[in-house]
Each structure stands twice: as C-alpha cells, then as structure tokens.
N, C-alpha and C positions, 0 to 999 in steps of 0.2 A: 269687486271688479278684477283685482289681481288673480283671484281664484278662477274666474271665468276665462281670463287670458291664458292662465297656466293650463287649464283643462283643454282649451282649444289647441294650444301648442302640443300638448300630449297626444291629442287625437291626430293632428297632422303628422306627428312623428311616427305614430303607429301606422298611419296610412302609407307614408313613404317607405317604411320598412316592409310592409306587405307588398307594395309594388316592386321593390327591389328584389324581394324573395321570389315573386312570381317570374320576374325577368330572368333571374339566375336559373330557376327551374326550367324555363323554356330553353335557355341557352345550353342546358345539359341534355334535356330530353329530345329536343328537335334533331340535333346532329346524329344522335344514336338511331332515331327512327328513320332518318334519311338514309343512313347506311343500310338499314334493313329493307326499306322500300326500293332501294336501288336494284336489288336482286330481281324485282318483278320484271324489269326490262332487260337488264344486262347479265343476270345470273345464269350461267350455263346449266345449272341443275334445277332451276325453278320450273315447275310444270305450268306452262302457259295456257293449256287448255284443260277442260274438265276430264277429257278422255285420258290425257297424260297423268293428271292427278290421280284418277281412279286406278291406273296401272301402278303408280307409285305406291298407293295404299295396298293394292293386291299383292305386289311383290315385296312389300316392306323396304322400298328403296330409301335407305337412310339419308343419303345426300339430298335426294329430291325432297323428302319430307322435312328435312332440316331447313332447306331453303324456303319451302312453303310456309313453315311455322314462323320463320324469321319475318317474312313479308307480312303475314297475318298479324303478328305482334306489333310490327311497325305501323300497320294500317290502323289497328285499334287505338294505339297511342295517339296517332295524328288526328283521328276522328274525335277522340275524347278531349283534345286540347284545341281543336279548331276554333279560332276566334279572330277578330280583327287585330288584336294585339299579337297573336301567334303568327298571323300572316305578315305583319310588319317585320317581326323578328325573322321569319323565314326569308323574306325578300332581302334583308340585310345579310343573312348567313349565305344566301346564294351568291351575292355580289362578292363577299369576302372570300369564300371558299373557291369559287370558280376562277378567281384571279390569283389564288395561292400557288406557291411553288412546292408546297407539300403535296405529294402524290395522292395521299389518302383523301385530303380535303378536296383537291382538284377533281377527283373522280367520284368516290362514294358520296361524300357530303354534297358536293356541287350538283351532280346529276340526280341524286336522291331528293334534294331540295326542289329541283325543277319538276321532278315527277310528282312531288307532293302537292303542287299547285292544283292538281285534280280535285283536292278536297275543299277548295275555295271557289265556289261558283255562284255566290249570290251576286246580284247586279253591282252592289257596292264593292265587294271584294274583287270582282272581275275588273271593274274600272280602276281599282288601285293597282292590280297586277299589270294591266296594260300601261298605265301611267309610268310605273316604275321601269318596265322593260324598255320603254321608249328612251329612257335616259341611262340605261345600262351601257357600259363600254361595248364597242363593236364585238370584241372577243366573246362576250357572254351571249350577245344576240346570235352570233354564229353557232354557238353551242346549243342554244335553244332551238333554233329553226333548222338545224342540220339533223334533227331527229323527229320521229313521229311520236309525239307524246300524247297520251290519252286525254289530257286536259284540253287539248285543242278542240276535241269533239264536243265538250259540254260547256261551251261559253254561252252565257245568256244573251250577249250582244254580239252576234256573229259578224254583222256588218261593220261594226267598229273595228274589230280585229282584222278583217279582210282589207279594209281601207288603210289601216295603220301599217300592217305588215307589207302590203304591196309597195309602200314607199319607204320602208325602213332600210337603213344602211346595213345590208347583210351580204356576205360573200356567197351568193347562191352558186351551186355547181353549174347550173345552166337555167335557161328560162323555163324549160319543161319542169324541172324540179321545183322551181319557184311556184309555178301554177299548181303543181301537185300539192305542195305545202299549203297554199291558200285554200285549196279544195277541202283539206282536212277540217278547216273551220266550218265548212258547210255541212259536214257530216253530223249525224245524231249519235249520242253516246250509246244508243242501242246497238250500233254497229261494232261496239267494242265489248259487248257483254260476254262474249265467249271466253275472255281472259279471266282466269280464276281470281286474281286479286281485285278485279273490278266487280265481278258478279257475286262474290261470297262475302 
C-alpha cells in the first residue's frame, strides 16, 4: 500500500513539474512572439501586401525582409503553441502588459498579444476571449477597439460580439466610428486575405 501511495505521489510530482515547465515556456515564448507579430500592423518596414513583399524580394530590401521574417517567425511560433492553455496565458499577458508602465510591454507585448488573438477562433476560444474582454479594465477595451484588428473579422459568433461591443464601456471617438468598428465583426476574413501575414 505504501508503495502504491509513493508511486502516485511521484506521478503527481512529475505532472506538476511538467505543467510548471510548460507554463514557464509559454511565458517566455509568447511575449517574444507578440513583439514579432506586432510588426504586422505597426511596423513601418513590414510589407503589408504581396505586391510590396515581391518588390522587397526583387530589390533585396533588407529592412523590409527582416520585418517580414520576424512576423513569419512569430506567426509560426504562435500557431505551433496555440491551445486553450496558451490562450489563457495570452489573455493574462495582455492584461498585465497593457497596464504596464514599461514602454516596451505597453506597446510591443500588449498590442502584439491583442493581434495574436487572430489565431484563436474556435467557438470555445472565441467565447473565452469575449468573456475576458468584458471584464478587462476600460483602458484595455479602449486599446482593443480603437484599432482595426484582423481577429475582429474571423469570429465564429459574430452576433455575440456585435451585441456585447455595442453596449461595452468604451471611449468611442464618435458614434460613426463605433458603427464602423461594429461592422468589422460582420466582415469575412476573406476581406483581409491580401495582407501577407494573414495569407501566407
């Protein structure tokens, strides 16, 4: 009996160590990937269309290609670790970094994390994102809805988002901008396929 109990405790110990290791890996990998994917929307040198990317390749534009490769690497990492656990960690990092006084965290990590929500669009993940955003501080809601993020387009439950966002406490620039933002949730992701980081 003592042997069985010891074996069970040993298994539990290994399981806890594995979970802790996975969590630590996520906390290291995700912020780095967020900083890379940030460039897809805010990087001045990132080629946002296939035509621009082709010109970068043709003229060997090093800054442009560097930005493109950074985003591609970040995207691959995010896709490879996409899971419910990674989403939960992402949502936690967004809250912490977007409220941070550290300029790097408040910009690259925060906005990169928000952009990365694009990779979570199963109904279960979508519901979790909406539930979490509802309880984020107003400052973060303003940061989210003051930008046209591609993940708005590919939500599986568009009606739930439109209903929630229409009554959410957000400092809209004006009612026209609010309606414009709500309409983004009605769009299809096909309308964003022209952007290189989405399509490739």
